[in-house]
N, C-alpha and C positions, 0 to 999 in steps of 0.2 A: 504493500498499499504505499502511496507516495505521500508525504508529508507536507502540508500546505503552511510553510513558513517563507517568509518574505524573500530571504536570502541565507546562504551558509554563514557560518561563525567564522571570524576572521582567524589567520594562521596565529596559533598559540593560546586560543581561548578554548577552555575545557568545553567540550561539546558533547560527550557521551559517557556512559559508565556501564561497565558489567561485573557481575559477579561469578566466580566459577566455583561451583557448589557440588558436593557429593550427591545430595537429595535436592533436586528442583522443586519436587512438590512441597516438601518441607520450607523451602525458601519462600515459596507464594504464601504460604500460611503465616509464616513469620513476618514478612514486610508487607503482605496485605492487610495484617491487623495494625500492624506499626504505623505505616504510612497512608494507609487507605487506596493501595495500589490494586489494579485489578489485572488480569493475566488472561488474554484471548486468544493471541496469535503466537505461533512458534516461526522463527526465521531460521531454519537449517537447525542446529544443535542448542539454540537460546530461545527462551520465551520473553517476548516484551511485556514489561510493565508499564502500565498506563495511569495516569491521574485525571480523572474527568474527560477521559477520551485522547489525551494527548499522550506520547511516549516520553518517558522519564528514565527508564534504565532497562537493562537485559540481564537475566538470569541464565548461565550456561551450566551445563552439566560436564563435569569433569571428565575427561575421557582416559586419564591415567590417575590412579589413587594416589601417587607420589606427587602430583601437582599440588601447589599450595591452595588453600581455601581462601581467596583474596577478591577485593573489589579493586577494579582498575580504571583509571581516569584515562580518557582520550583527548587529546588536543587535536584541533581542527588545523586542517592544512589543505591547500588547493593541489600540492604536489608531494604525494607521499614517498616517491623515490628521490626526488632531489632533496627533502627533508632528511630522509636516512643517510644520504651522502654527507649531509652537513652534520649530522650527529655523530658518524664515524670520524669525520675531519675533526670534530671538537673534542674527541676523546671518548665518547660513548660508544655503545654496543647496539647493533640492531639484533634483537633476539629472534623474531619472526619477521622475515622480509614482507614488504608489501605485496598484498594479495586481495583480488576481488573477493567481497562477500555477495554473492549474486549481483543483482543490479543496483543494491543498496549504496555501495562505496568500496572503497578499498582501505584495508585495516593493516596495520604492522604494530608489533611490539618493540621497545627499545629500552635502553637503561642510560642512566647518565653515569658520569665517570666514577661516582661512588658506588652505582649499582641499583639504584632506586629505578623500577621498572615503571614505565608509562606507555600509553597506546598513542598510536597515530590514527586520525580518521580523514579520509579525503571522500567527502560526499559525492553520491550520485543522486539517486531517489531519496535517500534518508539524509536530511540535513543535519540530524541530531537532536537535542532536546526540544520537545514541544513546549515544556513547561521548566522554568528553574526560578531559584532565589524567592521560593515560597514555601510553606510548610509541605513535607511530603516530597520534596524536589531537591536536586542538586543546589547546594549553597556555596561551597567553598573546597578546595583542596589544599591542603597543607602538607610540605614536603619537609620531613624531618630529616636534616642532613647532618653530617659531621662538620663539614667544612662550609658554612652558609655562604661565604665571600666567593669561593669557587662555584657554589651552586648558582650565586647570582651571576656570575659572569658567564656560566655555560648556557643558562636558560635566556639570560639577557640578551646574549648573542643569536641565540635560536630563535626567540620569539619577541624581539626589541620593541615592534610596534604595539603588540599586545600589552606587554608589561610598562613600556614607558614613552610610548608614543603620545601625541597630542590628544588623542581619543582613546587613551588607555582605561580599561576598565578591568583591571587584572582580576581574576577568580581563583587565583593561588597564591600562597605566601611560603616562605622559607623560615625555618626554625631549627635551633640544635635539638638533636634527639635526645639530649638530656633534659629538656625543657619539661618533658612528659613521661619518656620512656627510660628504662635503665641504659647506661652507656653503650652496653654490648648489643642493643637493638640495631639491626641493619638500617641503613637509610631506606626511607619509602614515603610514598605518598598516603595520607590519610583523607578519604573522601569523606565530607560533611554534608549530611541532609538536614534542610530546614525544619525545625519543630516549633509549635507555638509556645511550648513549656518544656524547658530543659529536662526540670527534676520530674515531670509527670512522664516524658518519654523514657528516662531511664528506669522508672518504675515498671512501665510496660515491657522494657528489654528484660528486665528480671523476671517478669511473671510469664513471658514467652519462652524462658529457657536459654536466654542469652546472659552475658556477664558484664558489669560495669568495670572497666579497667581504671579510669581516673574520671576525675570531675563530680559535680559541676565546677569550672572554673572558669574566670572571666578572662577574655582576651581582647586585643584591640578591635575584632571583628564580630564580637559576641560572647554569650555564655555557652560553653562547649563541655559535652560530655563523650568521653572516649568509651566504646564498647566493642563486644562481639556478638555476633548473632548466635543462634543455636548450634550452628556448625563449625563456629570458629573463625569466620570472616571478620575483621576488624573494621570499623567504621565510626564516625563521630556524629553526634546530633548537635545542631547549632541552633540557638534562640538570638536572633538579632535584638 
């Protein structure tokens, strides 16, 4: 199904999310109750989550039990192949080379020089989020890095206009791993979903079999709680 948005997101803007889970049906029950998502359509190995009819994320089934149970943020690009080349040149790695996802777009997975994993999305029929920046949708992505200055240089060079341009509206920040996690935690992106009440959302996570890892705590962009779902995928809830 084609998505009716006016235009694709500019390069470097988070435009899509997916979770790799062992049990997609259990994920549907967990996130459906937590965020009010509905699940009606499967696209290949993934099922799309919608809020009020608009796409907000995808849940995919892990094809290998050794794969991590994780949420991945995808950054928009008009040229996944070209961006992959720039990632290599800047010291990152391309884990999964750009490949078509039917007629929806082209996807790839990459890491920055410290090993934090992120996705690339070159849109075709699927432009990205139908809704964001509201309860039950993508709100923010925080990169927890060991060297935030090096991270600023890497992502600033890749996505300069999105982060620092005259019309910049950045949807991700950079912070030291040790701000929230043990120092031995690998660098990673933490996806944040908007909620109306952070404390209430943490209570719901616990009731549904998830676990609260940290928070709630105050940040420059809102009140945050860091959690895992009932299968171990980490994410955050954000009350603006």
